[in-house]
NUKE-787948 format. One record per residue (C-alpha): residue number from 1; x, y, z. Coordinates in steps of 0.2 Angstrom, whole numbers. Each point is the difference from the previous one (the first is absolute). Example, Ala and Ser with C-alpha at 12.3 -4.5 7.8 and 13.67 -1.06 7.14 Angstrom:
+-----+-------+-------+-------+
! pos !  east ! north !    up !
+-----+-------+-------+-------+
!   1 !    62 !   -22 !    39 !
!   2 !     6 !    17 !    -3 !
+-----+-------+-------+-------+
This chain:
+-----+-------+-------+-------+
! pos !  east ! north !    up !
+-----+-------+-------+-------+
!   1 !   -52 !    62 !   -49 !
!   2 !    16 !   -11 !    -2 !
!   3 !     9 !   -14 !     9 !
!   4 !    17 !     3 !     7 !
!   5 !    11 !   -12 !    10 !
!   6 !    14 !     2 !    13 !
!   7 !     5 !   -12 !    14 !
!   8 !    13 !    -1 !    14 !
!   9 !    -2 !    18 !     7 !
!  10 !     6 !    -7 !    17 !
!  11 !    -7 !    15 !    10 !
!  12 !     4 !     2 !    18 !
!  13 !    -8 !    16 !     8 !
!  14 !    -3 !    -8 !    16 !
!  15 !    18 !   -10 !     1 !
!  16 !    18 !     4 !    -2 !
!  17 !     4 !   -10 !   -16 !
!  18 !     9 !    11 !   -11 !
!  19 !     2 !    -8 !   -18 !
!  20 !    16 !     9 !    -3 !
!  21 !    10 !   -15 !     7 !
!  22 !    -6 !   -10 !   -16 !
!  23 !    10 !    13 !   -11 !
!  24 !     0 !    17 !    -6 !
!  25 !   -14 !    -3 !   -12 !
!  26 !   -12 !     0 !    16 !
!  27 !     6 !    18 !     5 !
!  28 !   -15 !    12 !     4 !
!  29 !   -11 !   -14 !    -9 !
!  30 !   -16 !     6 !     9 !
!  31 !     1 !    18 !    -5 !
!  32 !     5 !    -6 !   -18 !
!  33 !   -15 !   -12 !     0 !
!  34 !   -12 !    13 !     5 !
!  35 !     6 !    12 !   -13 !
!  36 !     0 !   -13 !   -15 !
!  37 !   -17 !    -7 !     5 !
!  38 !    -8 !    18 !     2 !
!  39 !     6 !     5 !   -17 !
!  40 !    -5 !   -18 !    -9 !
!  41 !   -16 !    -4 !     9 !
!  42 !   -18 !     8 !    -2 !
!  43 !   -13 !    -2 !    13 !
!  44 !   -10 !   -11 !   -10 !
!  45 !    14 !   -12 !    -4 !
!  46 !     4 !   -16 !     8 !
!  47 !    16 !    -6 !     7 !
!  48 !     5 !   -19 !     4 !
!  49 !    12 !    -1 !    15 !
!  50 !     7 !   -18 !    -2 !
!  51 !     6 !    -3 !    17 !
!  52 !    14 !     6 !    14 !
!  53 !   -10 !    15 !     4 !
!  54 !     5 !     3 !    17 !
!  55 !    13 !    -5 !    12 !
!  56 !   -12 !     0 !    15 !
!  57 !    -3 !   -16 !     9 !
!  58 !   -16 !     3 !     8 !
!  59 !   -16 !     8 !    -9 !
!  60 !    -2 !    15 !    11 !
!  61 !    18 !     5 !    -4 !
!  62 !    -3 !    -1 !   -19 !
!  63 !   -14 !    13 !     1 !
!  64 !    12 !    15 !    -3 !
!  65 !     6 !    -9 !   -16 !
!  66 !   -16 !    -4 !    -5 !
!  67 !    -6 !    18 !     2 !
!  68 !    15 !     6 !   -10 !
!  69 !    -6 !   -11 !   -15 !
!  70 !   -17 !     5 !     3 !
!  71 !     5 !    19 !    -2 !
!  72 !     8 !    -3 !   -18 !
!  73 !   -10 !     1 !   -15 !
!  74 !   -12 !   -14 !    -5 !
!  75 !    -8 !   -16 !     5 !
!  76 !    14 !   -13 !     8 !
!  77 !    -2 !   -18 !    -2 !
!  78 !    12 !    -8 !    14 !
!  79 !     7 !   -18 !    -2 !
!  80 !     9 !    -8 !    15 !
!  81 !    18 !    -2 !    -2 !
!  82 !    13 !   -12 !    10 !
!  83 !     5 !    15 !    12 !
!  84 !   -18 !     5 !     3 !
!  85 !    -1 !    -8 !    18 !
!  86 !   -13 !    13 !     5 !
!  87 !   -12 !    -7 !   -13 !
!  88 !   -15 !    -7 !     9 !
!  89 !   -17 !    -6 !    -5 !
!  90 !   -10 !    11 !   -13 !
!  91 !   -14 !     3 !    14 !
!  92 !    12 !     7 !    12 !
!  93 !    10 !    11 !   -13 !
!  94 !   -16 !     6 !    -7 !
!  95 !    -5 !     5 !    17 !
!  96 !    16 !    11 !     3 !
!  97 !    -2 !     8 !   -16 !
!  98 !   -19 !     4 !     5 !
!  99 !     6 !     7 !    16 !
! 100 !    14 !    10 !    -9 !
! 101 !   -13 !     6 !   -13 !
! 102 !    11 !    -6 !   -14 !
! 103 !   -10 !    -4 !   -16 !
! 104 !    13 !    -2 !   -13 !
! 105 !     8 !   -17 !     5 !
! 106 !    -5 !   -18 !    -5 !
! 107 !     7 !   -16 !     6 !
! 108 !     2 !   -15 !   -11 !
! 109 !    -4 !   -17 !     6 !
! 110 !    -4 !   -15 !   -11 !
! 111 !   -13 !     7 !   -10 !
! 112 !     0 !    10 !   -17 !
! 113 !    -2 !    19 !     2 !
! 114 !    -8 !    10 !   -15 !
! 115 !    10 !    16 !     2 !
! 116 !    -8 !     9 !   -16 !
! 117 !   -11 !    -5 !   -15 !
! 118 !     7 !   -16 !    -8 !
! 119 !    15 !    -1 !    11 !
! 120 !     2 !   -13 !    14 !
! 121 !    14 !    -4 !    12 !
! 122 !     3 !   -18 !     8 !
! 123 !    13 !    -7 !     9 !
! 124 !     9 !    -3 !    18 !
! 125 !    17 !     3 !     9 !
! 126 !     8 !   -15 !    -9 !
! 127 !    15 !    -8 !     9 !
! 128 !    18 !    -4 !    -5 !
! 129 !     3 !   -15 !    -9 !
! 130 !     4 !   -16 !    11 !
! 131 !    15 !    -4 !   -12 !
! 132 !     6 !    18 !     4 !
! 133 !    -2 !    -1 !    19 !
! 134 !    11 !    -3 !    14 !
! 135 !   -14 !    -9 !     9 !
! 136 !    -8 !   -11 !   -15 !
! 137 !   -12 !    -9 !    11 !
! 138 !    -8 !    16 !     7 !
! 139 !     1 !     9 !   -16 !
! 140 !   -10 !   -15 !    -9 !
! 141 !   -14 !     1 !    12 !
! 142 !    -1 !    20 !    -1 !
! 143 !     1 !    -1 !   -19 !
! 144 !   -13 !   -13 !    -2 !
! 145 !   -12 !    10 !    11 !
! 146 !     3 !    15 !   -10 !
! 147 !    -3 !   -10 !   -16 !
! 148 !   -18 !    -3 !     7 !
! 149 !    -3 !    18 !     3 !
! 150 !     4 !     4 !   -17 !
! 151 !   -12 !   -13 !    -7 !
! 152 !   -13 !     8 !    11 !
! 153 !     2 !    17 !    -7 !
! 154 !     2 !    -6 !   -18 !
! 155 !   -16 !   -10 !     2 !
! 156 !    -9 !    15 !     7 !
! 157 !     6 !    11 !   -15 !
! 158 !    -6 !   -13 !   -11 !
! 159 !   -17 !     0 !     7 !
! 160 !    -1 !    18 !    -1 !
! 161 !     8 !     6 !   -16 !
! 162 !    -9 !     2 !   -16 !
! 163 !     7 !    -2 !   -18 !
! 164 !    12 !    15 !    -4 !
! 165 !     5 !     3 !    19 !
! 166 !    19 !     0 !     4 !
! 167 !     7 !   -10 !    14 !
! 168 !    16 !     5 !     9 !
! 169 !     9 !   -13 !    10 !
! 170 !     8 !     8 !    16 !
! 171 !    13 !    -7 !    12 !
! 172 !    13 !     6 !    13 !
! 173 !    13 !   -13 !    -4 !
! 174 !     5 !    -3 !   -18 !
! 175 !    -9 !   -14 !    -7 !
! 176 !    15 !    -5 !   -11 !
! 177 !    12 !    -1 !    15 !
! 178 !    18 !     4 !    -3 !
! 179 !     2 !   -11 !   -14 !
! 180 !   -13 !     8 !   -12 !
! 181 !    -7 !   -17 !    -5 !
! 182 !   -17 !    -8 !     1 !
! 183 !    -7 !    -3 !    17 !
! 184 !   -16 !    -9 !     7 !
! 185 !    -6 !    19 !     4 !
! 186 !     4 !     6 !   -18 !
! 187 !   -10 !   -15 !    -7 !
! 188 !   -15 !     6 !    11 !
! 189 !     2 !    18 !    -7 !
! 190 !     1 !    -6 !   -17 !
! 191 !   -16 !   -10 !     2 !
! 192 !    -9 !    14 !     7 !
! 193 !     1 !    10 !   -17 !
! 194 !    11 !    14 !     8 !
! 195 !    12 !     6 !   -12 !
! 196 !     8 !    11 !    13 !
! 197 !     6 !    -2 !    18 !
! 198 !     6 !    14 !    11 !
! 199 !    12 !    -6 !    16 !
! 200 !    12 !     9 !    10 !
! 201 !    13 !    -7 !    12 !
! 202 !    16 !     0 !   -11 !
! 203 !    11 !    15 !     4 !
! 204 !    15 !    -5 !   -11 !
! 205 !     4 !     8 !   -16 !
! 206 !    -5 !    -7 !   -16 !
! 207 !   -15 !    -1 !   -13 !
! 208 !   -16 !     6 !     7 !
! 209 !    -9 !   -11 !   -12 !
! 210 !     1 !   -20 !    -4 !
! 211 !   -11 !    -8 !   -12 !
! 212 !    -6 !   -19 !     2 !
! 213 !   -13 !   -10 !    -9 !
! 214 !    -9 !    16 !    -6 !
! 215 !     1 !     9 !    17 !
! 216 !    10 !    15 !     5 !
! 217 !     6 !     0 !    17 !
! 218 !     4 !    18 !     6 !
! 219 !    10 !     5 !    15 !
! 220 !    -8 !    15 !     8 !
! 221 !    12 !     2 !    15 !
! 222 !     0 !    18 !     5 !
! 223 !    19 !     2 !    -1 !
! 224 !     1 !    -8 !   -17 !
! 225 !   -13 !    12 !    -6 !
! 226 !    10 !    15 !     7 !
! 227 !   -15 !     2 !    13 !
! 228 !   -12 !     5 !   -15 !
! 229 !   -16 !    -9 !    -2 !
! 230 !     0 !   -10 !   -16 !
! 231 !   -15 !     2 !   -13 !
! 232 !    -8 !   -16 !    -4 !
! 233 !   -16 !     3 !    -7 !
! 234 !    -4 !    17 !    -9 !
! 235 !   -19 !    -2 !     2 !
! 236 !     0 !    -8 !   -17 !
! 237 !    14 !   -12 !    -3 !
! 238 !    14 !    -8 !    10 !
! 239 !    16 !    11 !    -1 !
! 240 !    13 !   -14 !     4 !
+-----+-------+-------+-------+
């Protein structure tokens, strides 16, 4: 049993939203993702998808995209991204999964998830830093709300983890922002005891890994990974 990560697949089986408009790197990205995923991931592996899962705006329109993910190998942990407008309450989403007989998807919401023995995931969507936003006042409110959600998730992890367990922080937005410096969220992640944070959202070329205060921040955006799930934990140790 291994842990992989890949974010921002931007699926659109129920809508006309071709990703090629964002550059040639996105050409035929779903077929490339399918081939690479099927080759890398086994049935008993776990894959974290850290946001921007589907372009759908309504839950019912996201079903085709969720079904596509469900048919890929492994168990999938889904985290909300800024473009996941279809995302609803966990109860409603789980009801849809039950109706569709989908058993390989799990939604993350403000609690820690034990994804395999000794390994926990905890986090939330995050938000852009107010200092980097075109609307600082609104961003400040949303950012503070996300900090509270991270606190809830990390607190839950602390209550459930035992000595020797591994905590991996997750966020859709990069906690370090564009400037790769300390932030209120990076302080929370450091205090949580996590030494690794997985995020997405960033589609610009550059280093996939940044380290600050003993924590490695890894960008798992699918186009930056050439649409291949990134191995994070091999069943014994971190591979990052």
